[in-house]
Kinemage of the C-alpha trace (Angstrom):
@kinemage 1
@onewidth
@group {chain A} dominant
@subgroup {mainchain}
@vectorlist {calphas} color= white
{ca unk a 1} P 98.343 105.703 116.199
{ca unk a 2} L 100.236 108.507 114.278
{ca unk a 3} L 99.891 109.340 110.507
{ca unk a 4} L 103.819 108.545 110.256
{ca unk a 5} L 104.062 105.330 112.571
{ca unk a 6} L 103.713 101.926 111.168
{ca unk a 7} L 103.955 98.498 112.239
{ca unk a 8} L 106.122 97.759 109.051
{ca unk a 9} L 108.042 99.922 106.341
{ca unk a 10} L 109.146 97.992 103.605
{ca unk a 11} L 112.052 99.987 101.405
{ca unk a 12} L 111.881 98.877 97.872
{ca unk a 13} L 108.577 97.619 95.672
{ca unk a 14} L 109.846 95.125 93.710
{ca unk a 15} L 108.700 91.403 93.839
{ca unk a 16} L 110.225 90.614 97.204
{ca unk a 17} L 108.782 93.916 98.974
{ca unk a 18} L 105.506 94.420 97.524
{ca unk a 19} L 104.307 90.885 98.409
{ca unk a 20} L 105.979 91.407 101.756
{ca unk a 21} L 103.912 94.311 101.950
{ca unk a 22} L 100.826 92.963 100.802
{ca unk a 23} L 100.753 89.566 102.946
{ca unk a 24} L 102.020 92.010 106.085
{ca unk a 25} L 98.666 93.794 105.425
{ca unk a 26} L 96.843 90.597 105.212
{ca unk a 27} L 98.168 89.758 108.638
{ca unk a 28} L 96.708 93.048 110.079
{ca unk a 29} L 100.353 95.187 110.116
{ca unk a 30} L 99.374 98.752 109.041
{ca unk a 31} L 102.240 98.830 106.418
{ca unk a 32} L 104.100 101.737 104.395
{ca unk a 33} L 106.190 100.916 101.705
{ca unk a 34} L 109.064 103.542 100.264
{ca unk a 35} L 109.855 102.982 96.559
{ca unk a 36} L 112.151 105.708 94.476
{ca unk a 37} L 110.566 104.883 91.230
{ca unk a 38} L 107.470 106.376 90.032
{ca unk a 39} L 105.964 102.921 89.210
{ca unk a 40} L 105.498 99.952 91.936
{ca unk a 41} L 107.184 96.581 90.679
{ca unk a 42} L 111.126 96.969 90.870
{ca unk a 43} L 113.394 95.825 88.159
{ca unk a 44} L 111.609 92.933 87.570
{ca unk a 45} L 107.835 94.584 86.317
{ca unk a 46} L 109.514 97.778 85.031
{ca unk a 47} L 113.236 96.354 83.292
{ca unk a 48} L 113.371 92.744 83.907
{ca unk a 49} L 111.166 89.960 84.087
{ca unk a 50} L 107.510 91.467 82.444
{ca unk a 51} L 109.518 93.517 79.625
{ca unk a 52} L 111.773 91.159 78.500
{ca unk a 53} L 108.730 88.378 78.095
{ca unk a 54} L 106.393 90.667 76.557
{ca unk a 55} L 109.430 91.237 73.822
{ca unk a 56} L 110.070 87.426 73.864
{ca unk a 57} L 106.629 86.842 72.820
{ca unk a 58} L 106.356 89.592 70.623
{ca unk a 59} L 109.528 88.025 68.771
{ca unk a 60} L 108.829 84.726 69.002
{ca unk a 61} L 105.562 85.751 67.066
{ca unk a 62} L 107.533 87.161 64.562
{ca unk a 63} L 109.993 84.682 63.590
{ca unk a 64} L 107.020 82.072 63.877
{ca unk a 65} L 105.363 84.200 60.989
{ca unk a 66} L 108.584 84.819 59.024
{ca unk a 67} L 110.325 80.980 58.966
{ca unk a 68} L 107.112 78.520 60.110
{ca unk a 69} L 104.038 80.084 59.205
{ca unk a 70} L 104.219 77.714 55.840
{ca unk a 71} L 104.792 74.536 57.417
{ca unk a 72} L 101.378 74.820 58.607
{ca unk a 73} L 99.946 75.849 55.106
{ca unk a 74} L 99.495 79.300 56.129
{ca unk a 75} L 100.616 81.283 53.293
{ca unk a 76} L 101.778 85.074 53.759
{ca unk a 77} L 103.679 87.816 52.727
{ca unk a 78} L 106.842 88.535 54.877
{ca unk a 79} L 106.186 89.889 57.554
{ca unk a 80} L 107.809 93.322 58.507
{ca unk a 81} L 108.998 94.579 61.923
{ca unk a 82} L 107.274 97.745 63.319
{ca unk a 83} L 109.943 98.098 66.232
{ca unk a 84} L 107.934 101.395 67.621
{ca unk a 85} L 104.708 99.384 67.720
{ca unk a 86} L 106.405 96.135 69.487
{ca unk a 87} L 107.759 98.447 72.221
{ca unk a 88} L 104.732 100.342 72.611
{ca unk a 89} L 103.293 96.819 73.361
{ca unk a 90} L 105.792 96.169 75.813
{ca unk a 91} L 105.408 99.530 77.662
{ca unk a 92} L 101.794 99.099 77.765
{ca unk a 93} L 102.116 95.209 79.399
{ca unk a 94} L 104.640 96.682 81.844
{ca unk a 95} L 101.915 99.664 83.052
{ca unk a 96} L 99.091 97.044 83.022
{ca unk a 97} L 101.453 95.094 85.759
{ca unk a 98} L 102.351 98.124 87.820
{ca unk a 99} L 99.015 99.381 88.036
{ca unk a 100} L 97.765 96.487 89.125
{ca unk a 101} L 100.314 96.289 92.040
{ca unk a 102} L 99.118 100.235 92.876
{ca unk a 103} L 95.553 98.804 93.180
{ca unk a 104} L 96.446 96.166 95.383
{ca unk a 105} L 98.583 98.289 97.638
{ca unk a 106} L 95.026 100.683 97.653
{ca unk a 107} L 92.790 97.615 98.420
{ca unk a 108} L 95.001 96.776 101.419
{ca unk a 109} L 95.252 100.088 102.784
{ca unk a 110} L 99.252 100.381 102.122
{ca unk a 111} L 100.687 103.657 102.483
{ca unk a 112} L 102.953 104.238 99.538
{ca unk a 113} L 106.008 106.914 100.062
{ca unk a 114} L 107.410 108.145 96.623
{ca unk a 115} L 111.477 108.816 97.417
{ca unk a 116} L 114.522 107.095 98.908
{ca unk a 117} L 114.569 105.665 102.112
{ca unk a 118} L 117.602 105.991 104.226
{ca unk a 119} L 117.689 104.202 107.787
{ca unk a 120} L 118.315 106.747 110.277
{ca unk a 121} L 118.365 104.771 114.108
{ca unk a 122} L 116.118 104.130 116.870
{ca unk a 123} L 114.147 106.753 118.500
{ca unk a 124} L 113.451 107.000 122.070
{ca unk a 125} L 110.405 105.155 121.875
{ca unk a 126} L 112.497 102.524 120.529
{ca unk a 127} L 111.184 102.338 116.851
{ca unk a 128} L 113.271 102.741 113.702
{ca unk a 129} L 113.029 106.043 111.828
{ca unk a 130} L 113.358 105.911 108.131
{ca unk a 131} L 114.174 109.352 106.428
{ca unk a 132} L 112.869 109.431 103.025
{ca unk a 133} L 113.533 112.352 100.241
{ca unk a 134} L 110.387 112.797 98.596
{ca unk a 135} L 110.648 112.347 94.758
{ca unk a 136} L 108.077 114.895 93.646
{ca unk a 137} L 107.539 118.049 91.918
{ca unk a 138} L 110.579 120.324 90.678
{ca unk a 139} L 110.336 124.073 91.649
{ca unk a 140} L 107.362 126.301 90.154
{ca unk a 141} L 107.961 127.918 86.909
{ca unk a 142} L 109.816 131.186 87.175
{ca unk a 143} L 110.888 130.218 90.939
{ca unk a 144} L 114.174 128.553 90.692
{ca unk a 145} L 115.325 129.310 94.135
{ca unk a 146} L 112.390 127.983 95.768
{ca unk a 147} L 113.546 124.878 97.070
{ca unk a 148} L 112.231 121.999 95.334
{ca unk a 149} L 109.421 118.892 96.665
{ca unk a 150} L 112.439 116.357 96.224
{ca unk a 151} L 114.522 118.487 98.851
{ca unk a 152} L 111.766 118.028 101.310
{ca unk a 153} L 111.837 114.917 103.525
{ca unk a 154} L 109.251 112.698 105.496
{ca unk a 155} L 110.173 110.588 108.687
{ca unk a 156} L 108.516 107.320 109.175
{ca unk a 157} L 108.891 105.264 112.407
{ca unk a 158} L 107.618 101.540 113.057
{ca unk a 159} L 109.299 98.814 115.155
{ca unk a 160} L 110.754 96.860 112.120
{ca unk a 161} L 111.890 97.924 108.741
{ca unk a 162} L 112.203 95.467 105.662
{ca unk a 163} L 115.059 96.036 103.342
{ca unk a 164} L 114.068 95.012 99.865
{ca unk a 165} L 115.773 97.310 97.688
{ca unk a 166} L 117.189 94.531 95.062
{ca unk a 167} L 120.001 94.677 92.590
{ca unk a 168} L 121.496 96.349 89.952
{ca unk a 169} L 123.305 95.244 86.855
{ca unk a 170} L 127.264 94.516 87.606
{ca unk a 171} L 129.690 95.844 85.114
{ca unk a 172} L 132.744 94.093 83.430
{ca unk a 173} L 135.913 95.603 85.087
{ca unk a 174} L 136.984 98.878 83.860
{ca unk a 175} L 134.129 99.134 81.119
{ca unk a 176} L 131.529 101.135 82.819
{ca unk a 177} L 128.090 101.421 81.427
{ca unk a 178} L 127.590 104.261 78.782
{ca unk a 179} L 123.721 103.431 78.627
{ca unk a 180} L 124.054 104.057 74.702
{ca unk a 181} L 127.084 101.665 72.942
{ca unk a 182} L 128.072 99.585 76.425
{ca unk a 183} L 124.378 98.901 78.027
{ca unk a 184} L 122.790 97.180 80.593
{ca unk a 185} L 119.404 94.774 80.211
{ca unk a 186} L 117.406 98.279 80.721
{ca unk a 187} L 118.565 99.780 77.653
{ca unk a 188} L 118.748 96.470 75.589
{ca unk a 189} L 114.815 96.529 76.295
{ca unk a 190} L 114.439 99.769 74.883
{ca unk a 191} L 116.661 100.325 71.664
{ca unk a 192} L 114.667 102.342 69.335
{ca unk a 193} L 116.292 100.447 66.356
{ca unk a 194} L 117.493 96.868 65.500
{ca unk a 195} L 121.006 96.602 66.332
{ca unk a 196} L 123.514 95.383 62.931
{ca unk a 197} L 125.410 93.348 65.654
{ca unk a 198} L 124.784 92.852 69.174
{ca unk a 199} L 127.646 91.187 71.300
{ca unk a 200} L 126.460 89.957 74.381
{ca unk a 201} L 128.655 89.345 77.368
{ca unk a 202} L 127.202 86.616 79.705
{ca unk a 203} L 125.927 83.574 78.633
{ca unk a 204} L 123.188 82.964 81.193
{ca unk a 205} L 119.661 83.300 81.484
{ca unk a 206} L 119.348 87.522 80.873
{ca unk a 207} L 121.997 87.381 78.017
{ca unk a 208} L 120.439 84.441 75.946
{ca unk a 209} L 116.772 85.355 76.443
{ca unk a 210} L 117.693 89.173 75.245
{ca unk a 211} L 120.089 87.708 72.395
{ca unk a 212} L 117.361 85.455 71.563
{ca unk a 213} L 114.906 88.602 71.228
{ca unk a 214} L 117.153 90.759 68.716
{ca unk a 215} L 118.369 87.688 66.577
{ca unk a 216} L 114.736 86.950 65.896
{ca unk a 217} L 113.912 90.165 64.801
{ca unk a 218} L 117.256 90.058 62.264
{ca unk a 219} L 120.045 91.612 64.259
{ca unk a 220} L 123.693 89.428 64.337
{ca unk a 221} L 124.349 88.463 67.677
{ca unk a 222} L 127.624 86.934 69.643
{ca unk a 223} L 127.497 85.719 72.642
{ca unk a 224} L 130.770 85.426 74.975
{ca unk a 225} L 130.693 83.644 77.877
{ca unk a 226} L 133.755 83.029 80.189
{ca unk a 227} L 132.788 79.874 81.238
{ca unk a 228} L 133.055 76.756 78.781
{ca unk a 229} L 129.504 76.274 78.300
{ca unk a 230} L 126.315 78.454 78.661
{ca unk a 231} L 124.089 78.524 81.166
{ca unk a 232} L 126.671 77.151 83.683
{ca unk a 233} L 124.475 76.179 86.724
{ca unk a 234} L 121.840 74.390 84.899
{ca unk a 235} L 122.487 70.386 84.136
{ca unk a 236} L 125.255 69.975 81.237
{ca unk a 237} L 123.390 67.846 79.143
{ca unk a 238} L 120.650 70.273 79.313
{ca unk a 239} L 122.446 73.266 78.849
{ca unk a 240} L 124.717 71.820 75.554
{ca unk a 241} L 121.142 71.016 74.110
{ca unk a 242} L 120.046 74.706 74.547
{ca unk a 243} L 123.359 75.816 73.187
{ca unk a 244} L 122.690 73.458 69.665
{ca unk a 245} L 119.281 74.918 69.250
{ca unk a 246} L 120.388 78.532 69.635
{ca unk a 247} L 123.190 78.131 66.806
{ca unk a 248} L 120.933 76.820 64.847
{ca unk a 249} L 118.869 79.628 65.451
{ca unk a 250} L 121.951 81.528 64.221
{ca unk a 251} L 123.438 82.976 67.383
{ca unk a 252} L 127.133 82.660 67.581
{ca unk a 253} L 129.201 81.955 70.759
{ca unk a 254} L 132.550 82.220 71.909
{ca unk a 255} L 132.938 80.035 75.182
{ca unk a 256} L 135.827 80.217 77.618
{ca unk a 257} L 136.148 83.885 76.391
{ca unk a 258} L 137.152 86.893 78.665
{ca unk a 259} L 136.527 90.584 77.327
{ca unk a 260} L 139.074 92.961 78.275
{ca unk a 261} L 138.156 96.396 76.800
{ca unk a 262} L 135.970 98.200 74.603
{ca unk a 263} L 136.986 101.210 71.931
{ca unk a 264} L 134.185 103.628 71.230
{ca unk a 265} L 134.207 104.774 67.271
{ca unk a 266} L 131.515 106.962 66.807
{ca unk a 267} L 128.199 105.116 67.868
{ca unk a 268} L 129.904 101.814 67.213
{ca unk a 269} L 132.335 99.588 69.482
{ca unk a 270} L 135.474 97.337 69.028
{ca unk a 271} L 135.345 94.677 71.538
{ca unk a 272} L 138.432 93.501 72.690
{ca unk a 273} L 138.356 89.747 74.503
{ca unk a 274} L 140.971 86.660 74.984
{ca unk a 275} L 139.653 83.474 74.079
{ca unk a 276} L 142.940 81.845 74.949
{ca unk a 277} L 144.978 81.971 72.110
{ca unk a 278} L 145.769 85.716 72.269
{ca unk a 279} L 144.032 89.348 72.013
{ca unk a 280} L 141.265 89.584 69.037
{ca unk a 281} L 138.595 92.021 68.611
{ca unk a 282} L 135.252 91.940 67.268
{ca unk a 283} L 133.374 95.331 65.787
{ca unk a 284} L 129.350 95.760 66.921
{ca unk a 285} L 126.948 98.398 67.626
{ca unk a 286} L 126.162 97.659 71.281
{ca unk a 287} L 127.662 95.395 73.696
{ca unk a 288} L 125.066 93.955 76.234
{ca unk a 289} L 126.315 93.325 79.398
{ca unk a 290} L 124.714 90.718 81.452
{ca unk a 291} L 127.583 89.040 83.436
{ca unk a 292} L 125.316 89.079 86.623
{ca unk a 293} L 124.014 91.439 89.496
{ca unk a 294} L 124.884 92.831 92.691
{ca unk a 295} L 123.164 93.916 95.859
{ca unk a 296} L 121.498 97.433 95.789
{ca unk a 297} L 122.488 98.713 99.172
{ca unk a 298} L 123.725 102.430 98.394
{ca unk a 299} L 122.337 105.223 100.405
{ca unk a 300} L 120.460 102.470 103.321
{ca unk a 301} L 123.208 104.046 105.629
{ca unk a 302} L 124.033 100.233 106.605
{ca unk a 303} L 127.149 100.852 107.606
{ca unk a 304} L 126.150 104.113 109.952
{ca unk a 305} L 123.575 101.655 111.893
{ca unk a 306} L 126.104 98.673 111.951
{ca unk a 307} L 124.408 96.315 109.715
{ca unk a 308} L 126.661 93.659 108.517
{ca unk a 309} L 127.534 92.564 105.162
{ca unk a 310} L 128.852 89.104 103.727
{ca unk a 311} L 132.293 89.069 101.704
{ca unk a 312} L 130.336 89.484 98.326
{ca unk a 313} L 128.532 92.733 100.059
{ca unk a 314} L 125.361 91.127 100.516
{ca unk a 315} L 123.353 91.576 103.767
{ca unk a 316} L 123.779 89.117 106.521
{ca unk a 317} L 120.991 87.667 108.287
{ca unk a 318} L 119.723 84.808 110.198
{ca unk a 319} L 116.925 82.289 109.719
{ca unk a 320} L 114.332 84.993 110.098
{ca unk a 321} L 115.412 87.861 107.965
{ca unk a 322} L 116.793 89.897 110.656
{ca unk a 323} L 120.163 91.751 110.369
{ca unk a 324} L 122.872 91.973 112.677
{ca unk a 325} L 120.893 95.221 113.882
{ca unk a 326} L 117.527 94.006 115.720
{ca unk a 327} L 114.431 95.021 113.933
{ca unk a 328} L 115.829 95.427 110.337
{ca unk a 329} L 115.324 92.721 107.841
{ca unk a 330} L 116.422 92.226 104.743
{ca unk a 331} L 115.372 89.505 101.585
{ca unk a 332} L 115.573 89.062 97.666
{ca unk a 333} L 118.537 89.842 95.988
{ca unk a 334} L 120.201 91.621 99.012
{ca unk a 335} L 120.771 88.403 100.721
{ca unk a 336} L 122.431 85.311 99.983
{ca unk a 337} L 120.974 82.595 97.189
{ca unk a 338} L 119.583 82.835 93.815
{ca unk a 339} L 118.720 86.591 92.222
{ca unk a 340} L 115.346 85.078 91.170
{ca unk a 341} L 112.025 87.256 91.546
{ca unk a 342} L 110.007 84.219 92.907
{ca unk a 343} L 112.723 83.553 95.526
{ca unk a 344} L 112.234 86.739 96.740
{ca unk a 345} L 108.696 86.448 96.882
{ca unk a 346} L 108.704 83.663 98.872
{ca unk a 347} L 111.204 85.496 101.564
{ca unk a 348} L 108.846 88.145 101.399
{ca unk a 349} L 105.922 86.361 102.880
{ca unk a 350} L 107.961 83.820 105.119
{ca unk a 351} L 109.763 87.015 106.674
{ca unk a 352} L 106.236 88.988 107.419
{ca unk a 353} L 104.591 85.657 108.564
{ca unk a 354} L 107.540 84.786 111.103
{ca unk a 355} L 106.984 88.505 112.265
{ca unk a 356} L 103.545 87.653 113.155
{ca unk a 357} L 104.780 84.121 115.115
{ca unk a 358} L 103.587 81.598 112.000
{ca unk a 359} L 105.662 78.992 111.421
{ca unk a 360} L 106.865 79.144 107.466
{ca unk a 361} L 109.981 78.438 105.636
{ca unk a 362} L 111.369 78.598 102.226
{ca unk a 363} L 112.738 75.435 100.398
{ca unk a 364} L 115.589 76.423 98.622
{ca unk a 365} L 116.778 72.986 97.482
{ca unk a 366} L 113.457 73.397 95.292
{ca unk a 367} L 113.134 76.810 93.960
{ca unk a 368} L 112.936 76.379 90.006
{ca unk a 369} L 114.769 78.326 87.513
{ca unk a 370} L 114.009 78.980 83.857
{ca unk a 371} L 115.584 80.440 81.090
{ca unk a 372} L 112.771 82.136 78.452
{ca unk a 373} L 114.611 81.192 75.142
{ca unk a 374} L 112.805 78.927 72.578
{ca unk a 375} L 113.068 76.190 73.625
{ca unk a 376} L 112.767 77.272 77.105
{ca unk a 377} L 115.081 75.424 79.645
{ca unk a 378} L 113.836 74.641 83.227
{ca unk a 379} L 115.564 73.178 86.143
{ca unk a 380} L 114.972 72.325 89.723
{ca unk a 381} L 117.282 70.271 92.335
{ca unk a 382} L 120.865 68.900 91.785
{ca unk a 383} L 121.990 68.257 88.400
{ca unk a 384} L 124.065 65.083 87.304
{ca unk a 385} L 127.225 66.589 87.941
{ca unk a 386} L 126.673 67.735 91.446
{ca unk a 387} L 125.426 64.078 91.874
{ca unk a 388} L 128.573 62.664 90.638
{ca unk a 389} L 131.113 65.005 92.545
{ca unk a 390} L 128.917 64.135 96.039
{ca unk a 391} L 128.837 60.095 95.448
{ca unk a 392} L 125.092 60.088 95.463
{ca unk a 393} L 123.468 57.175 93.876
{ca unk a 394} L 121.288 57.855 91.543
{ca unk a 395} L 118.991 56.445 88.274
{ca unk a 396} L 118.521 59.049 85.220
{ca unk a 397} L 115.117 58.483 83.227
{ca unk a 398} L 114.894 60.848 80.088
{ca unk a 399} L 112.328 61.581 77.396
{ca unk a 400} L 112.550 63.443 74.094
{ca unk a 401} L 109.911 66.005 72.926
{ca unk a 402} L 110.202 64.206 69.389
{ca unk a 403} L 108.492 61.013 70.535
{ca unk a 404} L 105.444 63.614 72.112
{ca unk a 405} L 102.236 63.515 70.083
{ca unk a 406} L 101.465 66.761 71.547
{ca unk a 407} L 104.971 68.528 70.981
{ca unk a 408} L 104.780 66.994 66.961
{ca unk a 409} L 101.347 68.522 66.997
{ca unk a 410} L 102.746 71.972 67.825
{ca unk a 411} L 106.087 71.154 65.702
{ca unk a 412} L 108.204 71.819 68.853
{ca unk a 413} L 110.087 68.531 68.858
{ca unk a 414} L 113.338 70.012 70.275
{ca unk a 415} L 114.553 69.048 74.015
{ca unk a 416} L 113.731 66.711 76.495
{ca unk a 417} L 112.652 65.925 80.229
{ca unk a 418} L 115.301 64.330 82.142
{ca unk a 419} L 114.676 63.168 85.779
{ca unk a 420} L 117.483 62.112 88.269
{ca unk a 421} L 116.024 60.005 91.319
{ca unk a 422} L 117.879 58.293 94.008
{ca unk a 423} L 119.187 54.856 93.155
{ca unk a 424} L 117.880 53.666 96.530
{ca unk a 425} L 114.955 55.405 97.659
{ca unk a 426} L 113.367 56.751 94.187
{ca unk a 427} L 113.111 60.395 95.581
{ca unk a 428} L 113.340 62.995 92.940
{ca unk a 429} L 116.836 64.866 93.230
{ca unk a 430} L 116.556 67.121 89.949
{ca unk a 431} L 114.453 67.682 87.255
{ca unk a 432} L 115.908 69.030 83.871
{ca unk a 433} L 113.712 70.459 80.852
{ca unk a 434} L 114.883 71.977 77.330
{ca unk a 435} L 111.665 72.464 75.277
{ca unk a 436} L 108.081 73.949 74.760
{ca unk a 437} L 106.743 75.464 78.019
{ca unk a 438} L 109.652 74.076 79.959
{ca unk a 439} L 109.052 77.083 82.540
{ca unk a 440} L 105.796 75.793 82.692
{ca unk a 441} L 106.654 72.094 82.865
{ca unk a 442} L 108.616 72.360 85.963
{ca unk a 443} L 105.984 73.122 87.875
{ca unk a 444} L 104.687 69.726 88.390
{ca unk a 445} L 108.478 68.684 89.445
{ca unk a 446} L 108.675 71.470 92.064
{ca unk a 447} L 105.296 70.301 93.615
{ca unk a 448} L 106.350 66.487 93.734
{ca unk a 449} L 110.183 67.363 95.093
{ca unk a 450} L 108.575 69.284 97.703
{ca unk a 451} L 106.746 66.673 99.023
{ca unk a 452} L 109.092 63.948 98.905
{ca unk a 453} L 107.959 62.368 96.119
{ca unk a 454} L 109.599 59.699 93.979
{ca unk a 455} L 109.508 59.047 90.189
{ca unk a 456} L 107.161 56.346 90.655
{ca unk a 457} L 104.608 58.916 92.152
{ca unk a 458} L 105.041 60.956 89.010
{ca unk a 459} L 104.661 57.679 87.089
{ca unk a 460} L 101.379 56.503 88.491
{ca unk a 461} L 99.751 59.949 87.924
{ca unk a 462} L 97.417 60.300 84.699
{ca unk a 463} L 98.241 62.743 82.753
{ca unk a 464} L 95.883 63.997 79.770
{ca unk a 465} L 96.691 63.324 76.744
{ca unk a 466} L 97.637 64.586 74.371
{ca unk a 467} L 99.679 67.098 76.180
{ca unk a 468} L 102.983 68.483 77.053
{ca unk a 469} L 103.127 67.253 80.671
{ca unk a 470} L 103.248 63.524 79.438
{ca unk a 471} L 106.574 64.254 78.566
{ca unk a 472} L 107.007 64.103 82.073
{ca unk a 473} L 105.451 61.174 83.122
{ca unk a 474} L 107.529 59.480 80.493
{ca unk a 475} L 110.753 60.364 81.828
{ca unk a 476} L 109.474 59.269 85.140
{ca unk a 477} L 108.809 55.787 83.636
{ca unk a 478} L 112.267 55.528 81.893
{ca unk a 479} L 114.230 56.043 85.334
{ca unk a 480} L 112.821 52.574 85.801
{ca unk a 481} L 112.988 51.539 81.960
{ca unk a 482} L 109.608 51.343 81.521
{ca unk a 483} L 108.654 54.487 79.407
{ca unk a 484} L 105.747 53.484 76.802
{ca unk a 485} L 106.913 55.640 73.982
{ca unk a 486} L 110.455 56.013 74.170
């Protein structure tokens, strides 16, 4: 087999792409992965999930040391922020993770091609061709007229190509990113000094997490959200509880608010907004725009090959993740569904397993979501509002962390676990958690729901004591008004 002929070419080495490549290699395929970044892992590992969680953990330690050590009988001098060291730690966490993927590529004999890939079409052998503009060295010193390595190209061939290029931050209409004052999450993870006032456009996961980081470290933070509640897709009761908690931490919210313009004044900005009572203004050092993301399809030559997009610019795929062009597949943020790394990972595995003739599926109704503020928020399944709108009969059970022994020991008593179960079958329809380690606790709910379990099933499972998961069991008991510690 020629060096440039593969069984599968993956364009993009984010969570969906690199996981798909590894699984394909495990299934015996010869795999090449085209990635334009120097480091593997895509947005998630380089400027999203991983660095944001590293800063969330660091800023949480800082806030706990400053505000809560004394409650535990620990007296210390007020902590001082060393932002440079905190950023170094974050970068080190990112590097260890991206290096880990490079090791997995080597272990699984995956060919990594560093550059930008573009679909060319089928060749005479019926294989799809991908032309890669290699991203390598600049011209030799003193010889600017020589062609750069970046201008060189390499052609790869395979019967199947998987598009996994992810997404990019969406901007506010008429307000472009400038990388200095009007920034995306990428820049907000790399500030070299503490902003005095950070305005966040968007009250969903990304905006709340990064707003929390900088608020804990001492910045004034104002979150502006167009909808009447934060995290609009979360169960309303859970969202309202999270809102109250973040307000207590000092984050200011302006809900039902639309940002209409930005005026730069030196290194600062005046943000113009409308909250229903005419135009108003607020000044800030930085405006973090976190209003969503859009599929990153530019440069792939989708239009040239006839790959169809839907009305939202997403790649249209069938049940096997195949596009309108046979042999071209797409997953992750490129296709419909929540833009979540774990959703992309699951799609990557299922896509290549189906290529190999295996039976596999993604259970989209049981994909969890989590917001890594403190307390955390996590959700899976349907909200109470959705059940009411659909006319589905249900029972609701709830247990507050304030009544849980382990939560009291941790001094983490905010929030609750809420379980929604079908009134007749008792099957769990939705679980919503606000509280300590909600992102970990939601896994039990996902497992139960994936196997068609009931609230009674959870209630009958023995949970270790004292632990946080006991709150899940008590909420399940409360569905039938049998909670012991409520």
